[in-house]
VEXMAR-293281 format. One record per atom (N, C-alpha, C): x negated, z, y. Coordinates in steps of 0.1 Angstrom, whole numbers, padded with zeros to 4 digits, always signed. Layout:
REM residues N
XZY ...
This chain:
REM residues 249
+0042-0398+0208 +0048-0396+0221 +0052-0381+0222 +0052-0377+0235 +0055-0363+0237 +0065-0362+0249 +0075-0353+0247 +0084-0351+0258 +0079-0343+0269 +0087-0341+0280 +0082-0333+0291 +0078-0319+0288 +0085-0312+0279 +0082-0299+0276 +0068-0298+0270 +0065-0306+0260 +0052-0306+0253 +0041-0310+0263 +0044-0321+0271 +0034-0326+0280 +0030-0315+0290 +0039-0307+0296 +0036-0297+0305 +0027-0286+0299 +0030-0283+0287 +0023-0271+0280 +0009-0276+0275 +0009-0288+0269 -0004-0292+0263 -0013-0300+0272 -0008-0308+0281 -0016-0317+0289 -0019-0311+0303 -0008-0305+0309 -0010-0299+0322 -0013-0284+0322 -0014-0279+0310 -0018-0265+0308 -0009-0255+0316 +0004-0260+0317 +0014-0251+0323 +0021-0243+0313 +0020-0230+0314 +0027-0221+0304 +0042-0225+0302 +0046-0225+0290 +0060-0228+0287 +0065-0219+0276 +0076-0212+0279 +0083-0204+0269 +0091-0213+0260 +0087-0212+0247 +0094-0221+0237 +0109-0219+0237 +0113-0206+0239 +0128-0203+0238 +0135-0209+0251 +0127-0212+0261 +0133-0218+0273 +0135-0233+0272 +0130-0239+0262 +0132-0253+0260 +0146-0257+0256 +0151-0268+0261 +0164-0272+0257 +0165-0287+0255 +0176-0291+0248 +0178-0305+0246 +0191-0309+0255 +0190-0318+0263 +0200-0322+0273 +0209-0333+0267 +0221-0331+0262 +0229-0341+0257 +0234-0351+0268 +0233-0347+0280 +0237-0357+0291 +0227-0368+0292 +0215-0367+0286 +0206-0378+0286 +0208-0388+0275 +0218-0385+0266 +0222-0395+0256 +0229-0406+0263 +0226-0418+0259 +0233-0430+0264 +0245-0433+0255 +0257-0431+0259 +0269-0433+0251 +0273-0448+0250 +0277-0452+0238 +0282-0466+0237 +0293-0466+0227 +0302-0476+0228 +0313-0477+0219 +0313-0489+0210 +0303-0498+0212 +0302-0510+0204 +0301-0508+0189 +0307-0516+0181 +0306-0514+0167 +0293-0520+0162 +0289-0517+0149 +0278-0524+0142 +0284-0537+0137 +0278-0548+0140 +0282-0561+0136 +0272-0567+0127 +0277-0570+0115 +0269-0577+0105 +0273-0592+0104 +0263-0600+0106 +0265-0615+0105 +0255-0621+0096 +0257-0633+0091 +0247-0639+0083 +0247-0654+0086 +0235-0659+0088 +0233-0673+0090 +0220-0677+0084 +0219-0689+0079 +0207-0694+0072 +0202-0685+0061 +0211-0678+0055 +0207-0670+0044 +0202-0656+0047 +0200-0653+0060 +0195-0640+0064 +0205-0632+0071 +0206-0619+0067 +0216-0610+0074 +0211-0606+0088 +0220-0604+0097 +0216-0600+0111 +0226-0588+0114 +0220-0577+0119 +0228-0566+0124 +0226-0565+0139 +0237-0564+0146 +0237-0562+0160 +0246-0551+0165 +0242-0545+0176 +0251-0535+0183 +0251-0539+0197 +0263-0541+0203 +0264-0545+0217 +0256-0557+0220 +0255-0566+0211 +0247-0578+0213 +0232-0577+0211 +0227-0565+0208 +0213-0563+0206 +0210-0563+0191 +0200-0570+0187 +0196-0571+0173 +0189-0559+0169 +0193-0553+0157 +0187-0542+0151 +0176-0547+0142 +0164-0542+0143 +0153-0546+0135 +0148-0536+0125 +0154-0523+0126 +0150-0513+0116 +0161-0502+0115 +0160-0494+0105 +0170-0484+0103 +0164-0473+0095 +0169-0460+0097 +0165-0449+0089 +0177-0440+0087 +0178-0436+0074 +0190-0427+0071 +0184-0414+0064 +0189-0403+0069 +0183-0390+0064 +0195-0381+0060 +0193-0374+0049 +0203-0365+0045 +0197-0351+0044 +0202-0342+0052 +0198-0328+0051 +0209-0321+0043 +0208-0319+0030 +0219-0314+0022 +0220-0299+0021 +0232-0295+0019 +0236-0281+0017 +0249-0281+0009 +0253-0269+0005 +0266-0269-0003 +0278-0270+0006 +0277-0270+0019 +0287-0273+0029 +0299-0264+0027 +0297-0251+0026 +0308-0241+0026 +0313-0240+0040 +0327-0241+0042 +0332-0240+0055 +0329-0227+0062 +0323-0228+0074 +0319-0216+0082 +0310-0207+0075 +0304-0211+0064 +0294-0202+0057 +0282-0210+0054 +0270-0206+0058 +0258-0212+0055 +0256-0225+0063 +0247-0234+0058 +0243-0246+0065 +0253-0257+0062 +0254-0266+0071 +0262-0278+0069 +0254-0289+0062 +0261-0298+0055 +0254-0309+0048 +0256-0321+0056 +0245-0327+0062 +0247-0337+0072 +0238-0349+0069 +0245-0361+0070 +0238-0373+0068 +0239-0381+0081 +0228-0388+0085 +0228-0395+0098 +0220-0408+0096 +0224-0418+0104 +0217-0431+0104 +0213-0435+0118 +0201-0438+0120 +0196-0443+0134 +0190-0457+0132 +0194-0466+0141 +0189-0479+0141 +0179-0481+0152 +0169-0490+0151 +0160-0494+0162 +0162-0508+0165 +0161-0511+0178 +0163-0525+0182 +0150-0532+0185 +0151-0545+0189 +0138-0552+0190 +0130-0549+0202 +0135-0540+0211 +0127-0535+0222 +0123-0521+0222 +0125-0515+0210 +0120-0501+0208 +0131-0490+0211 +0143-0494+0213 +0154-0485+0216 +0159-0479+0203 +0165-0467+0203 +0170-0460+0192 +0185-0458+0193 +0193-0461+0183 +0207-0461+0183 +0212-0452+0172 +0217-0440+0176 +0223-0431+0166 +0238-0436+0164 +0240-0444+0153 +0253-0450+0152 +0262-0442+0143 +0257-0433+0135 +0266-0426+0126 +0260-0412+0122 +0268-0402+0122 +0264-0389+0117 +0277-0383+0111 +0275-0378+0099 +0286-0373+0091 +0283-0359+0086 +0292-0349+0089 +0291-0336+0084 +0300-0335+0072 +0294-0335+0060 +0302-0337+0048 +0310-0325+0045 +0323-0327+0041 +0332-0317+0038 +0335-0317+0023 +0336-0305+0017 +0338-0303+0003 +0349-0293+0000 +0357-0296-0009 +0367-0286-0014 +0361-0278-0025 +0358-0265-0022 +0351-0256-0031 +0360-0250-0041 +0373-0251-0040 +0382-0244-0049 +0380-0246-0064 +0375-0236-0070 +0373-0236-0084 +0362-0246-0089 +0354-0250-0080 +0343-0259-0084 +0330-0253-0086 +0322-0257-0096 +0309-0253-0098 +0299-0261-0089 +0287-0256-0089 +0277-0263-0080 +0275-0278-0083 +0275-0281-0095 +0273-0295-0099 +0285-0304-0094 +0297-0299-0095 +0309-0306-0091 +0309-0308-0075 +0305-0297-0068 +0303-0298-0054 +0293-0309-0050 +0282-0309-0057 +0271-0318-0055 +0276-0333-0057 +0284-0335-0067 +0290-0348-0070 +0299-0353-0058 +0307-0344-0053 +0315-0347-0041 +0306-0351-0030 +0296-0344-0027 +0287-0347-0016 +0281-0360-0018 +0276-0363-0030 +0270-0376-0033 +0279-0388-0031 +0292-0386-0034 +0302-0397-0032 +0304-0400-0017 +0304-0389-0010 +0306-0391+0005 +0294-0397+0011 +0282-0393+0007 +0270-0399+0012 +0269-0414+0009 +0273-0417-0004 +0273-0431-0008 +0282-0439+0001 +0294-0434+0004 +0303-0441+0013 +0298-0443+0027 +0291-0433+0032 +0284-0434+0045 +0274-0446+0045 +0266-0446+0034 +0256-0457+0033 +0262-0471+0033 +0273-0472+0026 +0280-0485+0024 +0286-0489+0038 +0292-0480+0045 +0298-0483+0058 +0288-0488+0068 +0276-0482+0068 +0266-0485+0078 +0255-0494+0073 +0257-0501+0062 +0248-0511+0056 +0234-0506+0055 +0232-0494+0050 +0219-0488+0049 +0212-0493+0036 +0199-0497+0037 +0192-0501+0025 +0185-0490+0018 +0184-0478+0024 +0177-0467+0018 +0182-0454+0024 +0180-0443+0017 +0183-0430+0022 +0172-0420+0018 +0167-0412+0027 +0158-0401+0024 +0165-0388+0023 +0163-0381+0011 +0170-0369+0009 +0160-0358+0010 +0163-0348+0019 +0154-0337+0021 +0155-0328+0009 +0145-0325+0001 +0146-0318-0012 +0143-0303-0011 +0141-0298+0001 +0140-0284+0003 +0154-0278-0001 +0154-0266-0008 +0166-0260-0011 +0173-0267-0022 +0187-0269-0021 +0195-0275-0031 +0192-0290-0033 +0185-0296-0023 +0182-0310-0024 +0173-0314-0035 +0167-0305-0042 +0158-0308-0053 +0164-0316-0064 +0177-0314-0067 +0183-0321-0078 +0193-0332-0073 +0194-0333-0060 +0204-0343-0055 +0199-0358-0057 +0187-0361-0055 +0183-0375-0056 +0188-0382-0068 +0186-0376-0080 +0191-0382-0092 +0206-0384-0092 +0213-0374-0087 +0228-0376-0086 +0232-0387-0077 +0225-0388-0065 +0228-0399-0056 +0225-0412-0062 +0214-0414-0069 +0211-0426-0076 +0222-0430-0086 +0226-0420-0093 +0237-0423-0103 +0250-0427-0096 +0253-0421-0085 +0265-0425-0078 +0264-0439-0072 +0252-0442-0066 +0250-0455-0061 +0250-0466-0071 +0245-0463-0083 +0245-0472-0094 +0259-0475-0098 +0267-0464-0099 +0281-0466-0103 +0289-0474-0094 +0285-0474-0081 +0292-0482-0070 +0286-0496-0069 +0275-0498-0076 +0269-0511-0075 +0261-0513-0062 +0256-0503-0056 +0249-0504-0044 +0234-0503-0047 +0226-0513-0044 +0212-0514-0046 +0205-0507-0035 +0205-0494-0034 +0200-0486-0023 +0188-0478-0028 +0177-0477-0021 +0166-0470-0024 +0168-0455-0020 +0165-0446-0029 +0166-0431-0026 +0152-0426-0027 +0147-0420-0016 +0134-0413-0015 +0136-0398-0014 +0126-0391-0018 +0127-0376-0017 +0116-0372-0007 +0121-0363+0002 +0113-0359+0013 +0112-0343+0013 +0100-0338+0014 +0098-0324+0016 +0093-0321+0030 +0100-0313+0037 +0096-0309+0051 +0086-0298+0051 +0075-0300+0057 +0064-0290+0057 +0062-0285+0072 +0069-0291+0081 +0067-0287+0095 +0080-0279+0099 +0078-0269+0107 +0089-0260+0111 +0100-0269+0117 +0113-0265+0114 +0124-0272+0118 +0125-0274+0134 +0122-0264+0141 +0123-0265+0156 +0113-0274+0161 +0101-0275+0155 +0090-0284+0159 +0095-0298+0156 +0101-0301+0145 +0106-0314+0141 +0116-0319+0151 +0126-0310+0154 +0137-0314+0163 +0131-0317+0177 +0123-0308+0182 +0118-0310+0196 +0109-0323+0196 +0100-0324+0186 +0091-0336+0186 +0098-0349+0185 +0110-0349+0178 +0117-0362+0176 +0126-0365+0188 +0134-0355+0193 +0144-0358+0203 +0139-0357+0217 +0130-0348+0220 +0126-0346+0234 +0120-0358+0241 +0110-0365+0234 +0105-0377+0240 +0115-0388+0243 +0124-0390+0233 +0134-0401+0234 +0144-0398+0245 +0148-0386+0246 +0158-0382+0257 +0151-0383+0271 +0138-0379+0272 +0131-0380+0284 +0130-0395+0289 +0128-0404+0279 +0126-0418+0282 +0139-0426+0283 +0150-0419+0281 +0163-0426+0281 +0164-0437+0270 +0157-0434+0259 +0156-0444+0248 +0165-0441+0236 +0174-0431+0237 +0183-0427+0226 +0197-0429+0230 +0203-0439+0223 +0218-0441+0225 +0225-0435+0213 +0238-0431+0216 +0246-0425+0205 +0260-0431+0206 +0265-0434+0195 +0279-0440+0194 +0289-0429+0198 +0300-0434+0204 +0310-0425+0209 +0315-0415+0198 +0315-0420+0186 +0320-0411+0175 +0311-0398+0173 +0299-0399+0178 +0290-0387+0177 +0296-0375+0185 +0303-0378+0196 +0309-0368+0204 +0321-0361+0197 +0325-0367+0186 +0336-0361+0178 +0331-0353+0167 +0318-0350+0167 +0312-0342+0156 +0305-0330+0163 +0300-0320+0156 +0294-0309+0162 +0280-0312+0168 +0275-0324+0167 +0261-0327+0171 +0258-0324+0185 +0267-0328+0195 +0265-0326+0209 +0265-0311+0212 +0274-0304+0206 +0274-0289+0208 +0261-0283+0203 +0256-0288+0192 +0244-0283+0187 +0233-0285+0197 +0232-0296+0203 +0222-0299+0214 +0223-0289+0225 +0236-0287+0230 +0237-0278+0241 +0233-0264+0238 +0235-0259+0226 +0232-0245+0223 +0218-0243+0217 +0211-0254+0214 +0198-0252+0207 +0187-0247+0216 +0179-0239+0210 +0166-0235+0215 +0156-0232+0204 +0143-0234+0206 +0134-0232+0195 +0134-0217+0190 +0135-0215+0177 +0136-0202+0172 +0149-0195+0173 +0159-0202+0178 +0172-0197+0179 +0179-0197+0166 +0191-0191+0165 +0198-0189+0152 +0211-0198+0152 +0213-0207+0162 +0224-0215+0163 +0224-0226+0152 +0235-0233+0151 +0236-0244+0141 +0227-0255+0146 +0220-0261+0136 +0211-0272+0140 +0209-0283+0129 +0219-0283+0119 +0218-0292+0108 +0219-0306+0112 +0228-0309+0122 +0229-0323+0126 +0216-0327+0134 +0211-0318+0142 +0198-0321+0149 +0187-0324+0139 +0187-0316+0128 +0176-0318+0118 +0178-0332+0111 +0190-0336+0108 +0192-0349+0101 +0188-0360+0110 +0192-0360+0123 +0188-0370+0132 +0173-0371+0135 +0167-0359+0136 +0153-0358+0137 +0146-0365+0125 +0151-0362+0113 +0145-0368+0102 +0145-0383+0102 +0157-0389+0107 +0158-0403+0109 +0147-0408+0119 +0146-0402+0130 +0137-0406+0140 +0122-0405+0136 +0119-0395+0129 +0105-0393+0125 +0101-0401+0113 +0110-0405+0105 +0107-0412+0093 +0104-0427+0097 +0096-0434+0089 +0093-0448+0092 +0106-0456+0090 +0110-0463+0101 +0122-0472+0099 +0120-0483+0089 +0130-0486+0082 +0129-0498+0072 +0133-0510+0080 +0124-0520+0080 +0126-0532+0088 +0138-0540+0082 +0146-0546+0091 +0157-0554+0087 +0155-0569+0090 +0142-0573+0089 +0139-0587+0092 +0142-0596+0080 +0135-0607+0080 +0138-0617+0070 +0133-0614+0056 +0126-0603+0054 +0121-0599+0041 +0133-0594+0033 +0138-0603+0024 +0150-0599+0017 +0148-0589+0007 +0136-0587+0002 +0134-0577-0008 +0136-0563-0003 +0136-0561+0010 +0138-0547+0015 +0152-0544+0017 +0161-0554+0015 +0175-0551+0018 +0183-0550+0005 +0194-0542+0005 +0202-0540-0007 +0209-0553-0011 +0212-0554-0024 +0219-0565-0029 +0234-0562-0027 +0241-0568-0018 +0255-0566-0016 +0262-0579-0015 +0276-0578-0016 +0284-0590-0016 +0282-0598-0003 +0279-0591+0008 +0277-0599+0021 +0265-0607+0021 +0256-0607+0010 +0244-0615+0010 +0245-0629+0004 +0258-0633+0002 +0259-0647-0004 +0256-0657+0007 +0255-0669+0003 +0251-0680+0013 +0263-0683+0022 +0261-0690+0033 +0271-0693+0042 +0270-0683+0054 +0281-0682+0061 +0280-0673+0073 +0292-0664+0073 +0291-0652+0078 +0302-0643+0080 +0299-0633+0091 +0309-0626+0096 +0307-0616+0106 +0317-0605+0102 +0312-0593+0103 +0320-0581+0100 +0316-0570+0109 +0326-0563+0114 +0324-0552+0123 +0327-0539+0116 +0319-0529+0119 +0321-0516+0113 +0323-0506+0124 +0334-0498+0124 +0336-0487+0133 +0334-0474+0126 +0326-0465+0131 +0323-0453+0124 +0334-0442+0128 +0340-0437+0118 +0350-0426+0120 +0345-0414+0112 +0341-0403+0119 +0336-0391+0112 +0347-0385+0103 
């Protein structure tokens, strides 16, 4: 799929200045409904606002997360529903206390926060971008998840496409189609401000945009009846239950 900016330049042969392209956060469809997990007949069901979620993707764009210095470390989760809609239900800008800590201790803090995010949003897997410091994080994440008893798959992803191309290619078509919803908590993070200030080739913050784009562009993991694709958690016992999760950044 292509958004209007790419369509005009590639299909209509209308010249377009890359730096003039923008992402309009007013096109996000805001919602406040929680993620609801229920189970019946032995199969887990995830819904948001009464709509069944059939897939999910979680992406971590890691960094050392130094306050106001360098890149932010951001993890995001995007669900897909049974009619092709996308739901940005959670995004977290990880915060670390750097006082007197070495790089490994900082990484351990980040991994614990990422593991908590996965647990809260019932994620079966996480993709860790291994450019930069991410090269040694997958092993640490797996160790933390094992320590917490979470059966979550960790994959390693290397980005070979320019960041601005990834962001525009992922977000522009969904915004144009009105197919991207975002939980109200997203507005309490820097993500919306990043959208307002972003332009290709610009120097503004874009770490949240990159994490969400990674979710959208990666293959969603189906949440259907195939139990092997889901994590082994306490909520998978027989019987029925319902749990609501509210995301607080």
